[in-house]
VEXGU-493424 format. One record per residue (C-alpha): z negated, x negated, y; residue number from 0; residue in one letter. Coordinates in steps of 0.1 Angstrom, whole numbers. Layout:
N
<<Z,X,Y>,NUM,A>
...
REM end
This chain:
348
<<0,0,0>,0,M>
<<7,-10,36>,1,I>
<<-14,-1,66>,2,D>
<<5,18,92>,3,I>
<<-1,27,128>,4,S>
<<24,49,147>,5,I>
<<25,53,185>,6,D>
<<46,81,199>,7,M>
<<47,73,235>,8,L>
<<45,99,263>,9,S>
<<80,97,278>,10,V>
<<88,133,285>,11,G>
<<119,147,269>,12,N>
<<128,113,254>,13,A>
<<118,93,223>,14,D>
<<100,59,220>,15,A>
<<79,52,189>,16,Q>
<<63,20,179>,17,I>
<<54,15,142>,18,V>
<<30,-14,133>,19,W>
<<29,-23,96>,20,L>
<<3,-46,81>,21,K>
<<-2,-58,45>,22,D>
<<-33,-70,27>,23,H>
<<-25,-106,36>,24,N>
<<-25,-96,73>,25,N>
<<12,-100,77>,26,N>
<<26,-78,105>,27,H>
<<59,-61,110>,28,F>
<<66,-42,143>,29,V>
<<93,-16,146>,30,I>
<<105,1,177>,31,L>
<<123,34,171>,32,I>
<<142,43,203>,33,D>
<<133,32,238>,34,G>
<<133,64,258>,35,G>
<<153,68,291>,36,K>
<<163,38,312>,37,K>
<<132,43,333>,38,S>
<<110,42,302>,39,D>
<<117,6,293>,40,G>
<<87,-8,312>,41,E>
<<65,18,296>,42,T>
<<75,5,262>,43,V>
<<71,-31,272>,44,I>
<<36,-25,286>,45,N>
<<25,-8,254>,46,H>
<<38,-37,233>,47,L>
<<21,-62,256>,48,E>
<<-13,-45,258>,49,H>
<<-17,-28,225>,50,H>
<<3,-48,200>,51,I>
<<5,-84,212>,52,K>
<<-33,-90,214>,53,P>
<<-37,-82,177>,54,H>
<<-4,-93,162>,55,V>
<<2,-124,183>,56,G>
<<36,-114,196>,57,Y>
<<51,-84,215>,58,A>
<<88,-86,205>,59,A>
<<97,-60,178>,60,P>
<<107,-74,145>,61,D>
<<131,-45,142>,62,L>
<<146,-22,168>,63,I>
<<162,10,155>,64,I>
<<183,32,178>,65,C>
<<187,66,162>,66,T>
<<217,76,183>,67,H>
<<233,70,217>,68,H>
<<219,98,238>,69,D>
<<205,83,270>,70,Q>
<<169,96,264>,71,D>
<<168,74,232>,72,H>
<<188,43,240>,73,I>
<<183,41,278>,74,G>
<<151,19,277>,75,G>
<<163,-5,250>,76,L>
<<183,-28,273>,77,T>
<<152,-38,292>,78,A>
<<135,-46,259>,79,L>
<<163,-69,247>,80,V>
<<166,-86,281>,81,E>
<<129,-94,281>,82,K>
<<123,-104,245>,83,Y>
<<158,-117,237>,84,R>
<<161,-137,204>,85,T>
<<124,-132,197>,86,A>
<<136,-97,184>,87,I>
<<143,-99,147>,88,G>
<<173,-75,144>,89,E>
<<187,-43,158>,90,V>
<<200,-14,138>,91,W>
<<224,8,157>,92,I>
<<256,28,151>,93,N>
<<285,22,175>,94,N>
<<308,52,179>,95,P>
<<336,28,188>,96,A>
<<335,14,153>,97,D>
<<343,48,138>,98,H>
<<372,60,160>,99,I>
<<405,45,171>,100,S>
<<404,25,203>,101,H>
<<429,49,220>,102,H>
<<408,79,210>,103,S>
<<376,63,222>,104,Y>
<<391,55,256>,105,Q>
<<405,90,258>,106,L>
<<371,104,250>,107,L>
<<354,85,278>,108,K>
<<381,95,303>,109,E>
<<378,132,293>,110,S>
<<340,131,302>,111,F>
<<347,110,333>,112,R>
<<371,135,348>,113,I>
<<346,163,344>,114,K>
<<315,143,352>,115,S>
<<308,162,385>,116,A>
<<292,187,362>,117,Q>
<<258,176,351>,118,T>
<<263,181,313>,119,Q>
<<295,160,313>,120,Y>
<<278,133,334>,121,K>
<<249,131,310>,122,V>
<<272,124,281>,123,I>
<<293,99,300>,124,L>
<<261,80,309>,125,E>
<<251,80,272>,126,S>
<<284,65,262>,127,I>
<<280,38,288>,128,K>
<<245,31,277>,129,N>
<<255,23,241>,130,V>
<<283,1,253>,131,E>
<<260,-18,277>,132,D>
<<232,-21,252>,133,F>
<<255,-35,224>,134,I>
<<271,-59,249>,135,S>
<<236,-73,258>,136,V>
<<225,-75,221>,137,V>
<<257,-94,212>,138,D>
<<256,-117,243>,139,R>
<<220,-127,236>,140,I>
<<228,-133,199>,141,G>
<<204,-108,183>,142,I>
<<214,-98,148>,143,E>
<<230,-63,149>,144,R>
<<235,-41,118>,145,K>
<<249,-5,114>,146,P>
<<221,20,110>,147,A>
<<237,38,80>,148,L>
<<225,52,46>,149,H>
<<214,24,23>,150,G>
<<200,1,50>,151,R>
<<165,-11,40>,152,E>
<<138,-35,51>,153,S>
<<105,-48,38>,154,Q>
<<114,-43,2>,155,N>
<<125,-7,7>,156,G>
<<94,4,25>,157,I>
<<117,12,55>,158,I>
<<148,31,44>,159,K>
<<176,49,62>,160,I>
<<183,82,44>,161,L>
<<212,92,67>,162,G>
<<238,93,80>,163,P>
<<263,80,55>,164,T>
<<294,64,69>,165,K>
<<314,93,57>,166,E>
<<292,119,74>,167,F>
<<292,99,106>,168,Y>
<<330,96,106>,169,D>
<<333,134,102>,170,L>
<<313,140,133>,171,L>
<<336,121,156>,172,L>
<<369,135,168>,173,P>
<<404,124,160>,174,G>
<<430,124,187>,175,M>
<<439,160,182>,176,D>
<<402,171,185>,177,G>
<<390,153,216>,178,I>
<<391,182,240>,179,E>
<<373,205,215>,180,K>
<<347,178,209>,181,Y>
<<341,172,246>,182,V>
<<337,209,253>,183,S>
<<313,214,224>,184,A>
<<291,185,234>,185,E>
<<290,197,270>,186,A>
<<282,233,261>,187,Q>
<<254,221,239>,188,Y>
<<238,201,267>,189,I>
<<242,232,290>,190,Y>
<<226,255,265>,191,N>
<<197,232,257>,192,S>
<<187,221,291>,193,Y>
<<205,240,319>,194,L>
<<211,276,308>,195,A>
<<185,302,318>,196,P>
<<166,317,289>,197,M>
<<147,349,282>,198,I>
<<119,344,257>,199,I>
<<102,372,238>,200,N>
<<67,358,239>,201,E>
<<53,382,213>,202,A>
<<80,373,187>,203,A>
<<75,335,194>,204,E>
<<40,337,180>,205,T>
<<40,368,157>,206,S>
<<74,363,140>,207,S>
<<82,327,148>,208,P>
<<104,317,118>,209,C>
<<130,344,123>,210,P>
<<133,332,159>,211,V>
<<138,297,147>,212,V>
<<166,309,124>,213,D>
<<185,327,151>,214,Q>
<<207,297,159>,215,E>
<<205,264,139>,216,N>
<<233,246,157>,217,D>
<<232,212,174>,218,T>
<<257,188,188>,219,S>
<<277,163,168>,220,A>
<<260,135,186>,221,T>
<<226,148,176>,222,N>
<<237,152,140>,223,N>
<<247,116,140>,224,S>
<<210,106,144>,225,S>
<<194,82,120>,226,V>
<<170,98,96>,227,I>
<<145,71,86>,228,L>
<<118,72,59>,229,E>
<<88,48,58>,230,I>
<<68,47,26>,231,N>
<<37,27,36>,232,A>
<<11,47,19>,233,Q>
<<13,58,-17>,234,E>
<<23,95,-19>,235,G>
<<27,98,19>,236,K>
<<62,99,34>,237,R>
<<67,93,71>,238,F>
<<100,107,84>,239,L>
<<116,98,117>,240,F>
<<145,121,128>,241,T>
<<158,114,163>,242,G>
<<177,145,173>,243,D>
<<190,154,138>,244,A>
<<200,190,131>,245,G>
<<202,212,100>,246,V>
<<236,198,89>,247,K>
<<223,163,90>,248,A>
<<193,172,69>,249,F>
<<214,191,45>,250,E>
<<236,160,40>,251,D>
<<205,139,33>,252,V>
<<192,165,9>,253,A>
<<223,159,-13>,254,E>
<<209,125,-21>,255,R>
<<171,127,-15>,256,Y>
<<144,152,-18>,257,S>
<<130,163,15>,258,L>
<<100,180,0>,259,S>
<<64,173,9>,260,N>
<<67,152,40>,261,I>
<<33,139,51>,262,Y>
<<42,129,87>,263,W>
<<72,144,105>,264,L>
<<87,133,138>,265,D>
<<100,167,148>,266,V>
<<136,164,160>,267,P>
<<149,168,195>,268,H>
<<116,173,213>,269,H>
<<107,204,193>,270,G>
<<138,224,201>,271,A>
<<144,255,181>,272,R>
<<179,247,170>,273,R>
<<173,216,150>,274,N>
<<153,229,121>,275,L>
<<154,261,100>,276,S>
<<125,279,83>,277,S>
<<140,269,50>,278,E>
<<139,232,59>,279,L>
<<104,236,72>,280,I>
<<94,253,39>,281,D>
<<109,225,20>,282,T>
<<93,197,40>,283,M>
<<59,213,46>,284,R>
<<47,184,67>,285,P>
<<9,178,69>,286,T>
<<14,165,104>,287,Y>
<<42,173,128>,288,A>
<<45,153,160>,289,L>
<<67,161,190>,290,I>
<<78,140,219>,291,S>
<<84,164,247>,292,A>
<<79,172,284>,293,K>
<<65,207,280>,294,G>
<<51,225,311>,295,G>
<<79,244,328>,296,S>
<<103,234,301>,297,D>
<<97,262,276>,298,T>
<<125,249,252>,299,K>
<<108,215,245>,300,H>
<<87,221,226>,301,P>
<<97,257,217>,302,R>
<<67,278,208>,303,K>
<<84,296,179>,304,A>
<<91,263,162>,305,L>
<<55,251,166>,306,V>
<<42,284,152>,307,F>
<<67,283,123>,308,C>
<<56,248,114>,309,L>
<<20,258,116>,310,R>
<<27,289,94>,311,K>
<<38,264,68>,312,H>
<<6,244,69>,313,G>
<<14,217,96>,314,A>
<<-9,204,122>,315,K>
<<13,202,152>,316,V>
<<8,178,181>,317,Y>
<<29,171,212>,318,S>
<<29,144,239>,319,T>
<<33,174,263>,320,S>
<<-3,184,254>,321,K>
<<-21,151,246>,322,S>
<<-1,123,262>,323,G>
<<8,93,239>,324,S>
<<-1,100,203>,325,L>
<<-14,76,177>,326,R>
<<-16,81,140>,327,H>
<<-30,53,118>,328,K>
<<-39,45,82>,329,F>
<<-59,14,75>,330,G>
<<-77,-13,95>,331,D>
<<-65,-11,131>,332,F>
<<-85,-17,162>,333,P>
<<-98,12,182>,334,E>
<<-85,17,218>,335,R>
<<-103,24,250>,336,N>
<<-93,56,266>,337,G>
<<-79,72,235>,338,Y>
<<-96,104,222>,339,S>
<<-89,130,195>,340,T>
<<-56,148,201>,341,A>
<<-55,186,204>,342,E>
<<-29,207,187>,343,E>
<<-2,221,209>,344,V>
<<-2,259,217>,345,F>
<<-35,264,199>,346,K>
<<-64,279,219>,347,S>
REM end
């Protein structure tokens, strides 16, 4: 068994998680899963410097994993690699440009650029630029970079990518004849998720949450390209990290792996309703479900119906929107000043 400490940092509707593994010989392995938005880079660095380095002896992650290229996941990583440079062990990331023809990729960027006066198109264009800039910096510095696809493992299989496969990833990207459709679908999803007004039936959100969750289980192709990562540090306890993965991505993984009895779940896409189904939740039945989200006036992240559906299936649900940065640990790790027991979200 390996001791494990997971920090889900409070970065609003973004993702940045630090996993610290330690074996019985006191060997350490530090993983950074996503880096939040560009403005979150310093938050991640400060956490590594103040909470990891004093106990491990170094701050640079042994492994950086970027789940996908949305700006709220990749944005802060450039600051990390610029600071720690070759002290970083390796980077796992998928580059959309490796899975589409050069001409199609340029056409894709141009399509978003032309329409970028509209917020949803601008957000996606910035995400594409972020992945290009980040990979350019990684390669310039000389950090080892590997695709984050099914079969990639580390630490003798303790860390394992369950999805996507190369075949599934390729299916998500457009060919030349499908670029306009792809562009429109991605932009519409951004609008629906963040910009569109929404009427919520508060009673149904709590009394019949699972049917609300099942109303629409659609997400964008970019979100479905997210890395789904499993860490098996403790015997019989599975820790699942999901980025912004949606139902289709989980169904693809389920063709190769059982997704039942997950101990610790990183709830995808900041607790949005569209990314999980009640059937998936019933299969996973996580003991703990953690959400990185802004909350407050943003009633979609986390979505109350999703939280109550998870709770109905036995999960204890926590969110950074309620408790700030969250820490979950197994084993001998130092206590931290200023940390207290987290409170479950939407639970009076």
